[in-house]
C-alpha positions in Angstrom: -0.2 0.1 -0.1 1.4 3.6 -0.7 -0.1 6.6 1.5 0.4 8.7 -1.6 -3.0 7.1 -2.8 -5.1 8.0 -0.1 -7.4 10.8 0.1 -7.6 11.1 4.0 -10.0 13.2 6.0 -9.4 13.5 10.1 -12.3 14.5 11.6 -11.5 16.7 15.1 -9.2 19.2 14.7 -7.5 18.8 18.4 -4.1 17.8 18.9 -4.2 14.1 17.9 -5.8 14.9 15.1 -3.5 17.7 13.8 -0.8 15.2 14.2 -2.2 12.7 12.4 -2.8 15.4 9.7 0.8 16.2 9.8 2.3 13.0 9.8 0.0 11.5 7.0 1.1 15.2 4.7 4.5 14.6 5.4 4.5 10.6 4.3 2.7 12.2 1.3 -1.1 11.2 1.3 -2.5 12.9 -1.7 -5.0 15.1 0.0 -5.4 15.8 3.9 -8.3 17.5 5.3 -9.3 18.3 8.9 -12.9 18.5 9.8 -13.4 20.9 13.1 -16.5 21.7 14.6 -15.4 25.0 16.6 -15.6 28.2 14.2 -11.6 28.7 15.2 -8.9 26.4 16.3 -8.5 27.4 19.9 -9.2 26.2 23.3 -10.3 28.0 26.2 -7.3 28.0 29.0 -6.1 25.1 29.9 -2.3 23.9 30.2 -0.7 20.3 29.6 2.2 18.3 30.2 4.2 16.7 27.3 6.0 14.2 28.7 9.0 12.4 26.8 7.4 10.1 25.1 5.3 12.8 23.4 8.2 15.0 22.4 9.9 12.2 20.7 6.9 12.8 18.6 7.1 16.5 18.0 10.7 15.6 17.4 10.0 13.0 14.7 7.7 16.0 13.1 10.0 18.5 13.5 8.4 20.5 16.0 10.6 19.8 19.2 12.2 23.3 19.3 9.1 25.2 18.5 7.7 23.5 21.6 10.7 24.3 23.6 10.3 27.8 22.2 6.9 28.2 23.5 7.2 25.9 26.9 8.4 25.6 30.4 11.0 22.9 31.0 10.2 20.5 34.1 12.7 20.0 36.2 10.7 17.8 38.8 7.4 16.5 40.1 6.9 17.3 43.4 4.5 15.3 45.6 2.9 17.2 48.9 0.7 16.3 52.0 -1.9 18.7 51.7 -0.7 20.9 54.7 2.3 21.5 52.2 4.7 19.5 53.7 6.8 17.7 51.1 6.5 14.3 50.8 9.1 13.2 47.8 10.6 15.3 44.9 11.5 13.1 41.5 13.9 14.7 40.1 13.6 14.6 36.0 16.7 15.9 35.1 18.2 12.2 35.4 16.0 10.8 32.8 17.3 9.4 29.5 15.6 11.6 28.0 15.0 14.6 30.7 12.5 16.0 27.9 9.0 17.4 29.9 7.2 20.0 29.3 4.8 22.5 30.2 2.7 24.6 27.8 -0.2 25.7 27.0 -2.9 23.6 24.9 -4.0 26.6 23.1 0.1 26.7 21.8 0.5 23.4 21.3 -2.6 23.7 18.8 -0.9 26.5 17.2 2.3 24.7 16.7 0.5 21.9 15.1 -1.9 23.7 13.0 0.9 25.8 11.3 3.1 23.4 10.1 -0.1 20.9 9.0 -0.6 24.0 6.8 3.0 24.4 5.9 2.8 20.9 4.7 -0.6 21.4 2.4 -3.3 20.1 5.1 -6.8 21.9 4.5 -8.0 23.0 8.2 -12.1 23.2 7.7 -13.1 24.9 10.9 -17.4 25.6 11.4 -17.9 21.9 10.3 -19.8 19.4 12.7 -20.1 15.5 12.2 -23.8 14.5 13.3 -22.9 11.2 11.4 -20.3 8.6 10.1 -20.8 5.5 8.3 -17.6 2.8 8.4 -17.5 1.3 4.7 -14.2 0.5 2.3 -14.6 4.5 1.5 -16.4 5.7 4.9 -18.6 8.9 4.7 -19.3 11.6 7.3 -22.3 13.5 7.3 -22.3 17.3 8.5 -25.2 19.4 10.2 -25.4 21.0 7.0 -26.4 17.8 5.5 -23.3 17.3 3.1 -21.5 14.3 2.8 -17.9 13.8 2.7 -15.9 10.6 1.9 -12.3 9.5 1.6 -9.8 6.9 1.3 -9.5 7.2 5.1 -10.9 9.0 7.5 -9.7 9.1 10.8 -11.9 10.1 13.8 -10.5 12.2 16.2 -13.2 13.6 17.6 -12.5 12.9 21.3 -14.7 11.9 24.5 -18.3 12.3 22.6 -16.9 10.5 19.1 -19.4 10.0 16.8 -17.3 7.0 15.2 -17.0 5.4 18.2 -20.3 4.2 18.4 -20.5 3.6 14.7 -17.8 0.6 15.3 -18.2 -0.5 18.5 -22.3 0.2 19.0 -23.4 2.6 22.1 -21.9 2.1 25.6 -22.5 4.3 28.4 -19.7 5.5 30.4 -19.7 5.6 34.4 -19.1 8.4 36.8 -15.8 7.6 38.6 -17.1 9.6 41.4 -15.2 13.0 41.7 -15.1 16.1 39.9 -12.4 18.6 38.7 -11.7 21.9 38.6 -9.3 23.8 35.9 -8.2 27.4 36.2 -5.2 29.1 35.2 -3.7 32.4 37.3 -1.1 34.6 37.0 2.3 33.7 38.9 5.5 34.9 38.1 7.1 32.7 41.1 6.1 29.1 40.3 8.9 26.8 39.9 9.5 24.8 37.1 8.1 21.8 38.2 4.7 19.6 38.7 3.2 20.1 41.9 1.0 17.6 43.4 -1.0 18.3 47.1 -2.7 15.5 48.1 -5.4 15.5 50.6 -8.3 13.2 52.1 -10.3 12.5 48.8 -8.8 15.6 46.9 -6.0 16.6 45.6 -4.9 19.8 43.6 -1.6 19.7 40.6 -0.6 22.8 39.6 2.5 23.7 37.3 3.5 27.0 35.4 3.3 28.1 31.9 4.8 30.7 29.9 3.8 34.2 30.2 4.1 34.0 34.1 1.3 32.1 34.5 0.4 29.1 36.6 -2.0 26.0 35.6 -4.2 24.3 38.4 -6.3 21.3 38.3 -7.8 20.3 41.2 -10.1 16.9 41.7 -12.7 16.5 44.5 -14.7 13.1 45.5 -18.3 13.3 45.2 -21.3 10.9 45.4 -22.7 11.6 42.0 -22.8 14.0 39.0 -24.7 14.5 36.2 -22.7 16.6 33.1 -19.7 15.4 31.4 -19.2 18.7 29.7 -15.0 20.1 29.6 -16.8 23.8 29.4 -18.9 24.2 32.3 -18.3 27.2 34.8 -18.0 27.3 38.4 -17.9 30.2 41.1 -14.5 30.1 42.3 -15.6 30.1 46.0 -17.0 26.9 45.3 -13.4 25.5 45.0 -11.6 27.7 47.9 -14.5 25.9 50.2 -13.5 22.6 48.8 -10.0 22.9 49.7 -10.2 25.5 52.7 -8.2 22.9 54.8 -5.6 22.5 52.6 -2.0 24.7 53.7 -1.3 28.1 53.0 0.6 27.2 49.8 -3.0 26.0 47.9 -5.1 28.7 49.6 -2.8 31.0 48.2 -3.1 30.4 44.6 -7.1 29.3 44.7 -7.2 33.0 46.4 -6.2 34.5 42.8 -8.5 32.7 40.9 -11.0 34.4 39.0 -12.6 31.7 36.7 -12.7 28.2 36.9 -13.9 25.2 34.7 -16.3 22.2 36.3 -16.2 19.0 34.9 -17.3 15.7 36.3 -14.9 12.5 35.6 -16.4 9.7 33.7 -14.3 6.5 33.0 -14.9 4.9 29.5 -13.4 1.4 28.5 -10.5 1.6 25.7 -12.6 0.7 22.5 -12.4 -2.9 21.8 -12.4 -1.8 17.9 -10.7 1.1 16.7 -11.5 0.7 12.7 -14.0 -0.7 10.2 -13.3 -0.5 6.4 -11.5 2.9 5.9 -12.4 4.5 9.4 -10.0 4.5 12.1 -10.6 6.1 15.7 -7.2 7.9 17.3 -7.0 9.5 20.8 -9.9 10.3 23.0 -12.2 8.9 20.9 -10.4 5.2 21.3 -9.6 5.6 25.0 -10.8 8.3 27.0 -8.3 8.9 30.3 -8.6 10.2 33.0 -6.2 13.2 34.1 -4.2 11.6 36.9 -0.9 10.4 34.9 -1.0 13.7 32.1 -1.3 11.5 29.1 -4.0 12.5 27.2 -2.1 14.8 24.8 0.7 12.2 24.8 -1.3 8.9 23.8 -2.8 11.3 20.9 0.6 12.1 19.6 1.6 8.2 20.1 -1.6 7.5 18.3 -1.0 9.7 15.6 2.4 8.4 14.8 1.7 4.9 14.9 -1.0 4.9 12.7 1.1 6.5 10.3 4.2 3.8 10.7 1.8 0.9 10.6 0.4 2.2 7.7 3.9 3.0 5.9 4.9 -1.2 6.6 1.1 -2.6 5.3 0.6 -4.1 2.1 -3.0 -3.0 2.1 -5.0 -0.3 4.3 -7.1 -2.8 5.7 -3.6 -4.7 7.1 -2.5 -1.3 7.9 -5.4 -0.5 10.5 -5.4 -4.2 12.2 -1.6 -3.1 12.8 -2.3 -0.1 14.3 -4.8 -1.4 16.8 -2.2 -4.1 17.8 0.4 -1.8 18.1 -1.5 0.6 20.4 -4.4 -1.0 22.4 -2.1 -2.8 24.6 0.2 0.4 25.4 -2.6 2.7 25.8 -5.1 0.2 28.4 -2.3 0.1 30.6 -1.9 3.7 30.5 -5.8 4.1 31.2 -5.2 1.7 34.1 -2.6 3.4 36.2 -4.1 6.7 35.9 -7.0 5.3 37.5 -5.1 3.9 40.0 -3.2 7.2 40.7 -6.8 8.7 42.2 -6.7 6.0 44.6 -3.3 7.1 45.6 -3.8 10.5 46.2 -6.7 10.6 47.8 -5.9 8.4 51.3 -8.1 9.8 53.7 -7.6 7.3 56.6 -4.4 8.6 58.5 -2.8 5.8 59.5 -2.7 4.9 56.2 -1.8 8.0 54.3 1.0 8.2 57.2 2.3 4.9 56.2 2.1 5.5 52.7 3.8 8.9 52.4 6.6 8.0 55.1 7.5 5.0 52.4 7.6 7.4 49.7 10.0 9.6 51.5 12.2 6.8 53.0 12.4 5.6 49.1 12.9 9.2 47.6 15.7 9.5 50.4 17.5 5.8 50.3 16.8 5.4 46.7 16.1 8.4 44.4 16.8 6.8 41.1 14.8 3.7 41.6 11.4 6.2 42.4 12.0 8.1 39.2 12.9 4.6 37.3 9.3 3.4 37.7 8.1 5.5 35.3 10.2 4.3 32.7 7.8 2.1 31.0 5.9 5.1 30.6 8.2 8.2 29.4 10.9 5.7 28.3 8.6 4.4 25.3 9.6 5.7 21.9 7.0 5.4 19.2 9.1 6.3 16.7 11.2 3.7 17.4 8.8 0.8 17.7 
């Protein structure tokens, strides 16, 4: 099979969709179009972490230097008790690839979109897809009633994917019993590290962003929740009240929050099937993950490269899509499960158990700091460009 023979359509102009479009265009696909429902490529104020396994994809796409120019390079991940007391500091400089960056999502989207356009990708905004029909040549139907077909259609349409149920049937997600707030504040003093404050049934993560900003994600356990929207706003006073018993470092941060978004955290199973005919799922459409390993964007980047790599080595499009799922499914399942387990570790509420766990982390960091960092080698040391 020759990628140069393929007309390609990507539904969804997020990080995974744009990375896949760029990779396909760089491989010489006949045509590549991205259909995005938003009127413009933008993301409301949110940061993300690009770990080494994601950076290697951006490097292979020729964008690593641009990422560095728009991001803050992380030096450490620091775990702290909710009082503010240090529990464990993981020094990232000792990794084989100490490429860990904090970036605003809008900046990464802009970087990918500009590179895609330079490579000849057509990006069409304001196009909402209401249905996708899997077939040898799949068809997407827009809200305006138009039909778009392609040899290869990549559904990078996120958590509420139209394509996923078309391949796998409908499946209801389940509420994890947790909600999350996200906010960005002005803060010139934020150190170049991710800080995780762990408290009873709650935790808060913060890290710096360029231009003197700090990203905040705060998670609380709750009994029930209705909406899975990422765009619902909340009163900052509710966030401050939920973390009022946390120490001064957290209270000082939250005192500066002027606008905050709130969403419920739902668990979706990894899709059993990622492809049908010429249609393939990518990113959250195939494997939504909870935000407790900061791997959503990184898994989407890995998917994008893995898809094109599988097609490169295939005798047919269908064979390439089979190879793509085989390459990616076990990897993302492990990441999704690890992210789900982290919430329990962060939220220990029984004081003796929390004390014992934090003491073990402190001793591990003091006695064998390299081993503590090395437990993430399976995650950060993975290089999809060399698999």
